[in-house]
C-alpha positions in Angstrom: 63.4 18.3 -88.0 64.3 20.0 -85.0 60.6 20.8 -84.2 58.6 19.7 -80.8 56.0 17.8 -82.7 58.5 16.0 -84.9 60.5 14.6 -82.8 59.3 14.8 -79.5 62.9 15.8 -77.7 63.0 17.4 -75.2 66.2 19.3 -76.0 66.4 21.0 -72.5 68.3 17.7 -71.7 69.8 16.5 -75.3 73.1 16.8 -76.5 73.9 17.8 -80.3 76.7 16.6 -82.5 77.9 19.1 -85.0 80.5 18.6 -88.4 81.3 21.8 -90.0 84.6 22.4 -92.9 88.0 22.8 -91.4 88.6 25.8 -91.5 85.5 27.6 -89.7 84.2 31.0 -90.4 83.8 32.5 -86.0 81.2 34.1 -87.4 79.3 31.5 -88.7 80.2 29.3 -85.8 78.9 32.5 -83.4 75.1 32.0 -85.6 74.6 27.8 -85.4 75.8 28.4 -81.8 72.5 31.2 -81.2 70.9 28.6 -83.2 71.3 25.5 -81.6 71.3 27.6 -77.7 69.3 30.2 -77.8 66.1 29.0 -80.4 66.3 25.0 -79.7 67.7 24.4 -76.7 70.1 22.1 -76.7 71.7 20.9 -74.1 75.1 20.8 -75.1 76.9 20.9 -78.5 79.8 19.9 -79.9 81.7 21.3 -83.0 83.8 19.6 -85.2 85.0 18.1 -88.5 83.8 14.7 -90.3 87.7 14.2 -89.9 88.0 13.9 -86.7 85.1 11.1 -85.9 86.0 9.3 -88.7 89.8 9.1 -86.7 88.5 9.0 -83.7 86.1 5.9 -84.1 89.6 4.2 -86.4 91.4 4.3 -83.3 88.7 3.7 -80.8 88.3 0.0 -82.9 92.2 -0.6 -82.6 93.4 -3.4 -80.4 96.1 -0.9 -80.3 96.3 2.6 -81.0 97.6 4.3 -83.7 100.6 6.5 -83.2 99.6 8.3 -86.5 96.2 8.7 -88.9 95.4 10.3 -91.9 92.6 10.7 -93.0 90.9 11.9 -96.5 88.0 13.6 -96.5 86.4 14.2 -100.2 83.4 15.7 -101.1 81.9 17.0 -103.9 83.2 20.5 -104.7 86.3 19.0 -101.9 89.2 17.6 -101.0 91.2 17.5 -97.2 93.7 15.0 -96.6 94.2 16.2 -92.3 97.3 14.2 -91.3 96.7 13.3 -86.6 99.4 12.7 -85.0 98.8 11.0 -80.9 95.5 11.7 -82.1 96.0 15.5 -82.3 94.8 17.0 -85.5 97.7 18.9 -87.3 95.8 22.4 -88.3 99.2 23.4 -90.4 99.2 20.1 -92.2 96.5 19.8 -93.8 95.7 20.0 -97.2 
């Protein structure tokens, strides 16, 4: 998909957003960085989890910023409940 013959994009001028699991291993993160920056040469990468993107979009759509947000992320083999307080994820309270 990232082949220059498929997308016809100059990755040196392209930013990418990548979602990853909540408690991703640092070795996996390092391998992802190596692929994104050394193999494809992206300009920059934002690694985040899906709940942050949901919370970010929701808080930007509200006329008044919400004080707290609770995101329930349900997948095929897991469910995560992620609380946010003043747009900051409370990592110790993720279930």
